SEDO-11253 format. One record per residue: residue number from 1; residue in one letter; z, y, x of N, C-alpha, C in turn. Coordinates in Angstrom, 2 decimals. Layout:
! residues N
[NUM,A,[Z,Y,X],[Z,Y,X],[Z,Y,X]];
...
This chain:
! residues 192
[1,M,[-0.83,33.33,-9.69],[-1.99,33.40,-10.56],[-2.03,34.79,-11.18]];
[2,R,[-3.18,35.39,-11.16],[-3.33,36.72,-11.72],[-3.48,36.63,-13.24]];
[3,E,[-3.30,37.75,-13.90],[-3.41,37.78,-15.35],[-4.79,37.41,-15.85]];
[4,D,[-5.84,37.66,-15.05],[-7.20,37.33,-15.47],[-7.53,35.85,-15.26]];
[5,G,[-6.53,35.04,-14.82],[-6.74,33.61,-14.68],[-7.29,33.18,-13.33]];
[6,R,[-7.59,34.14,-12.45],[-8.12,33.79,-11.14],[-6.97,33.52,-10.18]];
[7,R,[-7.28,32.80,-9.10],[-6.26,32.49,-8.11],[-5.82,33.74,-7.39]];
[8,Q,[-4.54,33.76,-7.06],[-4.00,34.88,-6.30],[-4.36,34.71,-4.84]];
[9,R,[-4.86,35.76,-4.23],[-5.20,35.71,-2.81],[-4.02,36.26,-2.02]];
[10,S,[-3.58,35.50,-1.03],[-2.43,35.89,-0.22],[-2.75,35.68,1.24]];
[11,T,[-1.80,36.04,2.09],[-1.92,35.75,3.52],[-0.63,35.11,3.98]];
[12,D,[-0.76,34.25,4.99],[0.44,33.65,5.57],[0.94,34.53,6.70]];
[13,S,[1.97,34.07,7.43],[2.57,34.88,8.49],[1.59,35.19,9.61]];
[14,A,[0.56,34.35,9.78],[-0.44,34.60,10.83],[-1.58,35.48,10.34]];
[15,G,[-1.55,35.87,9.07],[-2.59,36.74,8.53],[-3.81,35.99,8.01]];
[16,N,[-3.73,34.64,7.91],[-4.85,33.85,7.39],[-4.84,33.90,5.87]];
[17,G,[-6.01,34.07,5.28],[-6.11,34.12,3.83],[-6.05,32.74,3.21]];
[18,Y,[-5.39,32.64,2.07],[-5.37,31.39,1.32],[-5.22,31.70,-0.16]];
[19,A,[-5.50,30.70,-0.97],[-5.35,30.87,-2.42],[-4.23,29.96,-2.89]];
[20,R,[-3.49,30.41,-3.87],[-2.41,29.60,-4.40],[-2.81,29.11,-5.79]];
[21,C,[-2.76,27.79,-5.98],[-3.10,27.20,-7.26],[-1.86,27.12,-8.13]];
[22,R,[-2.06,26.95,-9.43],[-0.93,26.86,-10.34],[-0.10,25.61,-10.09]];
[23,T,[-0.74,24.49,-9.78],[-0.02,23.25,-9.57],[-0.42,22.65,-8.24]];
[24,P,[0.49,21.91,-7.60],[0.11,21.28,-6.34],[-0.92,20.20,-6.57]];
[25,R,[-2.08,20.36,-6.00],[-3.16,19.39,-6.15],[-4.17,19.59,-5.04]];
[26,V,[-5.09,18.68,-4.96],[-6.18,18.84,-4.00],[-7.22,19.73,-4.66]];
[27,C,[-7.50,20.85,-4.05],[-8.50,21.76,-4.58],[-9.81,21.54,-3.83]];
[28,V,[-10.91,21.60,-4.52],[-12.21,21.37,-3.89],[-12.40,22.36,-2.76]];
[29,G,[-12.75,21.83,-1.59],[-12.97,22.67,-0.43],[-11.70,23.02,0.33]];
[30,G,[-10.56,22.57,-0.17],[-9.31,22.90,0.50],[-8.71,21.71,1.19]];
[31,S,[-7.66,21.96,1.92],[-6.96,20.89,2.60],[-5.92,20.30,1.65]];
[32,L,[-5.34,19.20,2.04],[-4.36,18.52,1.20],[-2.99,19.15,1.44]];
[33,D,[-2.58,20.09,0.61],[-1.30,20.74,0.76],[-0.43,20.42,-0.44]];
[34,L,[0.87,20.20,-0.18],[1.77,19.82,-1.25],[2.31,21.01,-2.02]];
[35,D,[2.23,22.22,-1.45],[2.82,23.36,-2.12],[1.82,24.16,-2.94]];
[36,G,[0.59,23.68,-3.08],[-0.40,24.35,-3.91],[-1.23,25.37,-3.17]];
[37,A,[-0.96,25.59,-1.89],[-1.74,26.56,-1.12],[-2.77,25.82,-0.29]];
[38,H,[-3.91,26.43,-0.09],[-4.92,25.85,0.79],[-5.76,26.95,1.41]];
[39,D,[-6.23,26.68,2.60],[-7.06,27.65,3.30],[-8.37,27.83,2.56]];
[40,L,[-8.81,29.05,2.40],[-10.09,29.31,1.74],[-11.25,28.80,2.59]];
[41,G,[-11.09,28.83,3.90],[-12.15,28.39,4.79],[-11.93,26.97,5.30]];
[42,A,[-11.10,26.20,4.65],[-10.73,24.87,5.16],[-11.92,23.92,5.18]];
[43,G,[-12.91,24.13,4.33],[-14.06,23.24,4.30],[-14.76,23.15,5.65]];
[44,Q,[-14.84,24.28,6.35],[-15.49,24.28,7.66],[-14.53,23.80,8.74]];
[45,R,[-13.30,24.30,8.74],[-12.35,23.93,9.78],[-11.86,22.50,9.63]];
[46,R,[-11.86,21.98,8.43],[-11.31,20.66,8.15],[-12.08,19.56,8.86]];
[47,Q,[-13.31,19.80,9.28],[-14.11,18.78,9.95],[-13.39,18.22,11.16]];
[48,S,[-12.64,19.07,11.89],[-11.99,18.62,13.11],[-10.58,18.12,12.86]];
[49,M,[-10.04,18.32,11.65],[-8.69,17.86,11.34],[-8.73,16.42,10.88]];
[50,P,[-7.68,15.65,11.16],[-7.61,14.29,10.63],[-7.63,14.33,9.11]];
[51,L,[-8.33,13.41,8.50],[-8.40,13.38,7.04],[-7.03,13.10,6.46]];
[52,G,[-6.72,13.81,5.38],[-5.48,13.55,4.67],[-4.25,14.20,5.28]];
[53,R,[-4.40,15.09,6.25],[-3.24,15.75,6.83],[-2.56,16.55,5.74]];
[54,T,[-1.25,16.43,5.63],[-0.50,17.16,4.61],[0.61,17.96,5.27]];
[55,K,[1.09,18.94,4.56],[2.30,19.63,5.01],[3.26,19.65,3.84]];
[56,A,[4.52,19.52,4.14],[5.52,19.46,3.09],[5.67,20.82,2.44]];
[57,G,[5.78,20.81,1.14],[5.98,22.04,0.40],[7.46,22.30,0.20]];
[58,P,[7.79,23.33,-0.56],[9.20,23.69,-0.76],[10.01,22.55,-1.35]];
[59,G,[9.42,21.78,-2.27],[10.14,20.68,-2.90],[10.03,19.38,-2.13]];
[60,G,[9.23,19.35,-1.09],[9.07,18.15,-0.28],[8.21,17.08,-0.94]];
[61,G,[7.61,17.38,-2.05],[6.79,16.38,-2.73],[5.55,17.01,-3.30]];
[62,G,[4.71,16.24,-3.90],[3.50,16.77,-4.49],[2.73,15.67,-5.18]];
[63,R,[1.71,16.06,-5.90],[0.87,15.11,-6.60],[-0.58,15.42,-6.33]];
[64,W,[-1.36,14.36,-6.27],[-2.79,14.51,-6.16],[-3.37,13.98,-7.46]];
[65,F,[-4.19,14.74,-8.09],[-4.78,14.32,-9.35],[-6.08,13.57,-9.14]];
[66,S,[-6.74,13.82,-8.04],[-7.96,13.10,-7.72],[-8.25,13.25,-6.23]];
[67,L,[-8.58,12.14,-5.60],[-8.93,12.17,-4.18],[-10.36,11.69,-3.97]];
[68,I,[-11.05,11.35,-5.05],[-12.39,10.78,-4.91],[-13.34,11.76,-4.21]];
[69,D,[-13.12,13.07,-4.42],[-13.99,14.03,-3.74],[-13.82,13.98,-2.23]];
[70,K,[-12.65,13.57,-1.78],[-12.44,13.39,-0.33],[-13.11,12.11,0.15]];
[71,V,[-13.15,11.09,-0.70],[-13.76,9.80,-0.32],[-15.27,9.96,-0.16]];
[72,Y,[-15.93,10.63,-1.10],[-17.40,10.73,-1.03],[-17.90,11.91,-0.21]];
[73,A,[-16.99,12.64,0.42],[-17.40,13.74,1.30],[-18.24,13.18,2.45]];
[74,P,[-19.34,13.84,2.79],[-20.19,13.34,3.88],[-19.45,13.10,5.19]];
[75,S,[-18.48,13.98,5.51],[-17.74,13.80,6.77],[-16.88,12.54,6.74]];
[76,T,[-16.31,12.23,5.58],[-15.49,11.01,5.46],[-16.36,9.78,5.58]];
[77,L,[-17.49,9.76,4.88],[-18.38,8.60,4.95],[-18.97,8.44,6.35]];
[78,A,[-19.26,9.54,7.04],[-19.78,9.45,8.40],[-18.73,8.85,9.34]];
[79,L,[-17.48,9.26,9.19],[-16.42,8.70,10.01],[-16.20,7.22,9.69]];
[80,A,[-16.25,6.89,8.40],[-16.11,5.48,7.98],[-17.25,4.64,8.57]];
[81,W,[-18.47,5.16,8.54],[-19.62,4.44,9.10],[-19.42,4.22,10.60]];
[82,T,[-18.90,5.22,11.31],[-18.65,5.09,12.74],[-17.65,3.96,13.01]];
[83,K,[-16.61,3.88,12.20],[-15.60,2.84,12.38],[-16.17,1.46,12.05]];
[84,V,[-16.94,1.35,10.97],[-17.55,0.07,10.60],[-18.54,-0.37,11.68]];
[85,R,[-19.33,0.56,12.15],[-20.33,0.24,13.18],[-19.66,-0.25,14.46]];
[86,A,[-18.54,0.36,14.84],[-17.83,-0.02,16.06],[-17.28,-1.45,15.97]];
[87,R,[-16.95,-1.88,14.76],[-16.41,-3.24,14.58],[-17.50,-4.29,14.50]];
[88,D,[-18.74,-3.85,14.34],[-19.89,-4.73,14.21],[-19.72,-5.63,12.99]];
[89,G,[-19.81,-6.91,13.11],[-19.63,-7.81,11.97],[-20.94,-8.31,11.41]];
[90,A,[-20.83,-9.37,10.65],[-22.00,-10.04,10.08],[-22.45,-9.35,8.80]];
[91,A,[-23.65,-9.69,8.36],[-24.21,-9.16,7.12],[-23.52,-9.79,5.91]];
[92,G,[-23.48,-9.06,4.82],[-22.91,-9.57,3.58],[-23.97,-10.30,2.77]];
[93,V,[-23.74,-10.42,1.45],[-24.65,-11.16,0.58],[-26.04,-10.53,0.51]];
[94,D,[-26.13,-9.24,0.78],[-27.44,-8.57,0.73],[-28.28,-8.81,1.98]];
[95,G,[-27.69,-9.42,3.01],[-28.42,-9.73,4.23],[-28.63,-8.55,5.16]];
[96,Q,[-28.07,-7.39,4.82],[-28.28,-6.19,5.63],[-27.27,-6.17,6.79]];
[97,S,[-27.80,-6.16,8.00],[-26.96,-6.13,9.20],[-26.59,-4.69,9.54]];
[98,I,[-25.68,-4.56,10.48],[-25.29,-3.23,10.98],[-26.51,-2.51,11.56]];
[99,E,[-27.32,-3.24,12.32],[-28.50,-2.64,12.95],[-29.49,-2.13,11.91]];
[100,R,[-29.70,-2.92,10.86],[-30.63,-2.51,9.81],[-30.10,-1.30,9.04]];
[101,F,[-28.79,-1.27,8.81],[-28.18,-0.12,8.14],[-28.32,1.12,9.01]];
[102,A,[-28.11,0.95,10.33],[-28.16,2.07,11.27],[-29.53,2.76,11.28]];
[103,A,[-30.59,1.98,11.05],[-31.94,2.54,11.08],[-32.14,3.62,10.00]];
[104,R,[-31.43,3.49,8.87],[-31.56,4.46,7.78],[-30.18,4.92,7.31]];
[105,A,[-29.26,5.07,8.24],[-27.87,5.36,7.92],[-27.70,6.61,7.07]];
[106,Q,[-28.36,7.70,7.43],[-28.19,8.95,6.68],[-28.62,8.79,5.22]];
[107,E,[-29.72,8.10,5.01],[-30.20,7.87,3.65],[-29.21,7.02,2.86]];
[108,Y,[-28.74,5.92,3.49],[-27.79,5.03,2.81],[-26.45,5.71,2.54]];
[109,L,[-25.99,6.54,3.48],[-24.72,7.24,3.28],[-24.85,8.28,2.17]];
[110,S,[-26.00,8.94,2.07],[-26.24,9.89,0.97],[-26.23,9.18,-0.38]];
[111,E,[-26.89,8.01,-0.43],[-26.90,7.22,-1.67],[-25.49,6.80,-2.06]];
[112,L,[-24.71,6.34,-1.08],[-23.33,5.91,-1.35],[-22.50,7.08,-1.84]];
[113,S,[-22.65,8.23,-1.21],[-21.91,9.42,-1.62],[-22.24,9.78,-3.07]];
[114,E,[-23.51,9.75,-3.40],[-23.94,10.08,-4.77],[-23.40,9.07,-5.79]];
[115,E,[-23.45,7.79,-5.45],[-22.92,6.75,-6.35],[-21.42,6.92,-6.56]];
[116,L,[-20.68,7.22,-5.49],[-19.25,7.43,-5.62],[-18.97,8.68,-6.44]];
[117,R,[-19.74,9.74,-6.22],[-19.55,10.99,-6.96],[-19.79,10.80,-8.46]];
[118,K,[-20.85,10.07,-8.79],[-21.20,9.85,-10.20],[-20.38,8.76,-10.87]];
[119,G,[-19.69,7.95,-10.06],[-18.91,6.85,-10.62],[-19.74,5.62,-10.93]];
[120,T,[-20.93,5.52,-10.32],[-21.81,4.38,-10.58],[-21.75,3.32,-9.48]];
[121,Y,[-20.96,3.58,-8.43],[-20.86,2.61,-7.33],[-20.19,1.33,-7.81]];
[122,R,[-20.80,0.20,-7.50],[-20.24,-1.12,-7.80],[-20.34,-1.98,-6.55]];
[123,P,[-19.21,-2.52,-6.08],[-19.27,-3.37,-4.88],[-20.04,-4.65,-5.15]];
[124,Q,[-20.66,-5.17,-4.11],[-21.42,-6.43,-4.20],[-20.45,-7.61,-4.08]];
[125,P,[-20.89,-8.79,-4.49],[-20.05,-9.98,-4.28],[-19.80,-10.20,-2.78]];
[126,I,[-18.75,-10.91,-2.48],[-18.38,-11.21,-1.10],[-19.10,-12.48,-0.65]];
[127,R,[-19.67,-12.43,0.55],[-20.29,-13.63,1.12],[-19.20,-14.51,1.71]];
[128,R,[-19.15,-15.76,1.28],[-18.12,-16.69,1.73],[-18.69,-17.59,2.83]];
[129,V,[-18.00,-17.64,3.96],[-18.38,-18.55,5.05],[-17.13,-19.32,5.48]];
[130,E,[-17.35,-20.47,6.06],[-16.26,-21.29,6.59],[-16.23,-21.12,8.10]];
[131,I,[-15.08,-20.77,8.64],[-14.97,-20.64,10.10],[-14.03,-21.72,10.63]];
[132,P,[-14.33,-22.25,11.80],[-13.51,-23.34,12.35],[-12.14,-22.86,12.81]];
[133,K,[-11.15,-23.74,12.60],[-9.80,-23.50,13.10],[-9.59,-24.35,14.34]];
[134,G,[-8.52,-24.15,15.04],[-8.23,-24.88,16.27],[-8.03,-26.37,16.08]];
[135,D,[-7.56,-26.78,14.89],[-7.28,-28.19,14.65],[-8.48,-28.97,14.10]];
[136,G,[-9.65,-28.35,14.11],[-10.85,-29.02,13.64],[-11.20,-28.74,12.19]];
[137,R,[-10.25,-28.24,11.42],[-10.54,-27.89,10.03],[-11.21,-26.52,9.97]];
[138,T,[-11.55,-26.10,8.78],[-12.15,-24.77,8.60],[-11.33,-23.97,7.60]];
[139,R,[-11.53,-22.66,7.65],[-10.91,-21.80,6.64],[-11.96,-20.85,6.10]];
[140,P,[-11.83,-20.47,4.82],[-12.82,-19.57,4.24],[-12.63,-18.14,4.72]];
[141,L,[-13.74,-17.43,4.85],[-13.72,-16.02,5.24],[-14.70,-15.28,4.34]];
[142,G,[-14.26,-14.16,3.78],[-15.12,-13.34,2.94],[-15.71,-12.19,3.73]];
[143,I,[-17.02,-11.99,3.62],[-17.70,-10.91,4.35],[-18.33,-9.95,3.35]];
[144,P,[-17.79,-8.73,3.24],[-18.40,-7.74,2.34],[-19.67,-7.17,2.96]];
[145,T,[-20.48,-6.52,2.15],[-21.69,-5.87,2.65],[-21.29,-4.66,3.51]];
[146,V,[-22.20,-4.19,4.32],[-21.94,-3.03,5.18],[-21.57,-1.82,4.31]];
[147,K,[-22.30,-1.62,3.24],[-22.05,-0.49,2.34],[-20.64,-0.58,1.75]];
[148,D,[-20.22,-1.78,1.36],[-18.89,-1.96,0.80],[-17.81,-1.73,1.86]];
[149,R,[-18.07,-2.15,3.09],[-17.11,-1.91,4.17],[-16.94,-0.41,4.42]];
[150,I,[-18.03,0.33,4.32],[-17.95,1.78,4.51],[-17.14,2.41,3.39]];
[151,A,[-17.37,2.00,2.15],[-16.61,2.54,1.01],[-15.12,2.21,1.15]];
[152,Q,[-14.81,0.98,1.54],[-13.41,0.58,1.73],[-12.76,1.40,2.83]];
[153,T,[-13.47,1.59,3.92],[-12.93,2.36,5.05],[-12.72,3.81,4.67]];
[154,A,[-13.64,4.38,3.89],[-13.50,5.78,3.44],[-12.25,5.93,2.57]];
[155,V,[-12.03,5.00,1.66],[-10.82,5.05,0.82],[-9.57,4.96,1.70]];
[156,K,[-9.60,4.05,2.67],[-8.46,3.89,3.58],[-8.20,5.17,4.36]];
[157,L,[-9.24,5.83,4.85],[-9.09,7.07,5.61],[-8.41,8.16,4.78]];
[158,V,[-8.69,8.17,3.49],[-8.14,9.22,2.64],[-6.72,8.91,2.20]];
[159,I,[-6.45,7.67,1.78],[-5.11,7.39,1.20],[-4.07,6.96,2.22]];
[160,E,[-4.48,6.40,3.35],[-3.50,5.91,4.31],[-2.54,7.00,4.80]];
[161,P,[-3.02,8.19,5.18],[-2.07,9.22,5.64],[-1.08,9.64,4.56]];
[162,I,[-1.48,9.59,3.32],[-0.58,9.97,2.22],[0.56,8.98,2.12]];
[163,F,[0.24,7.68,2.14],[1.28,6.67,2.03],[2.08,6.55,3.32]];
[164,E,[1.44,6.69,4.46],[2.13,6.61,5.74],[3.25,7.63,5.83]];
[165,A,[3.04,8.82,5.28],[4.04,9.87,5.33],[5.32,9.48,4.59]];
[166,R,[5.20,8.58,3.63],[6.36,8.19,2.83],[7.05,6.91,3.29]];
[167,F,[6.41,6.14,4.16],[7.03,4.90,4.63],[8.17,5.20,5.59]];
[168,R,[9.16,4.35,5.57],[10.28,4.47,6.50],[9.85,3.98,7.87]];
[169,P,[10.45,4.52,8.91],[10.11,4.06,10.27],[10.42,2.58,10.49]];
[170,T,[11.31,2.03,9.69],[11.67,0.62,9.84],[10.71,-0.32,9.12]];
[171,S,[9.75,0.22,8.40],[8.75,-0.60,7.71],[7.62,-0.93,8.68]];
[172,H,[7.29,-2.22,8.82],[6.31,-2.62,9.84],[5.08,-3.33,9.30]];
[173,G,[5.17,-4.02,8.18],[4.06,-4.85,7.72],[2.87,-4.07,7.21]];
[174,F,[1.65,-4.48,7.63],[0.39,-3.92,7.15],[0.28,-2.41,7.36]];
[175,R,[0.74,-1.94,8.50],[0.66,-0.52,8.82],[-0.10,-0.35,10.12]];
[176,P,[-0.76,0.82,10.29],[-1.51,1.04,11.52],[-0.60,1.06,12.74]];
[177,K,[-1.02,0.38,13.78],[-0.30,0.31,15.05],[1.10,-0.28,14.91]];
[178,R,[1.32,-1.07,13.86],[2.59,-1.77,13.65],[2.27,-3.15,13.11]];
[179,S,[3.21,-4.07,13.30],[3.01,-5.40,12.76],[4.37,-6.01,12.43]];
[180,C,[4.34,-7.14,11.77],[5.58,-7.86,11.47],[6.28,-8.27,12.76]];
[181,R,[5.50,-8.59,13.77],[6.09,-8.96,15.06],[6.86,-7.80,15.67]];
[182,D,[6.36,-6.57,15.49],[7.10,-5.40,15.96],[8.45,-5.31,15.26]];
[183,G,[8.47,-5.61,13.98],[9.72,-5.61,13.21],[10.69,-6.66,13.73]];
[184,L,[10.17,-7.84,14.04],[11.02,-8.90,14.58],[11.58,-8.50,15.95]];
[185,R,[10.77,-7.86,16.79],[11.24,-7.39,18.08],[12.36,-6.36,17.91]];
[186,E,[12.21,-5.49,16.92],[13.23,-4.47,16.66],[14.53,-5.12,16.19]];
[187,V,[14.45,-6.11,15.33],[15.64,-6.83,14.88],[16.31,-7.51,16.08]];
[188,D,[15.52,-8.16,16.92],[16.05,-8.83,18.11],[16.74,-7.82,19.02]];
[189,R,[16.12,-6.65,19.20],[16.71,-5.61,20.04],[18.04,-5.14,19.49]];
[190,L,[18.13,-4.97,18.17],[19.36,-4.49,17.53],[20.48,-5.54,17.57]];
[191,L,[20.10,-6.80,17.57],[21.10,-7.87,17.62],[21.70,-8.05,19.01]];
[192,K,[21.02,-7.60,20.03],[21.51,-7.77,21.41],[22.45,-6.69,21.83]];
């Protein structure tokens, strides 16, 4: 940090310019770095990088003071919409289907981004339906609105890589591309 309070401009070993912040945090327009450094041009290049990519800093740890700006970023919401659309699914309590949302997706995503930015976003109630089980009984299923599914997916896209980096390889439950059954297979393998 310079004496005038502005960020110090430096270069890395490859000659790329970056700014160093006083504390490790997510800086607007920067990537998620634990050591307080971020690319000045990361806003443009970050589009092709996986969301939430981090690099370990000197201390191996870091803190994020706010990630909401990553959640309401247009690129995050667009990726979340793509994932929700691919899964299809029924309409929530508002009756809006995937197809109906798709017709005005850009408008709806802009509205969602603005609501998240301002802190006025409120999820809708969950639509409850009964689905049949194999034994003839039914079980309840909650269906959120398309907009709520997009918001949930956007949050997941931002925070999952942060937590995934800290999980042990032996942890299997509720993780991407892992399951409790994978854990049981690993235990079985170790016992043999």
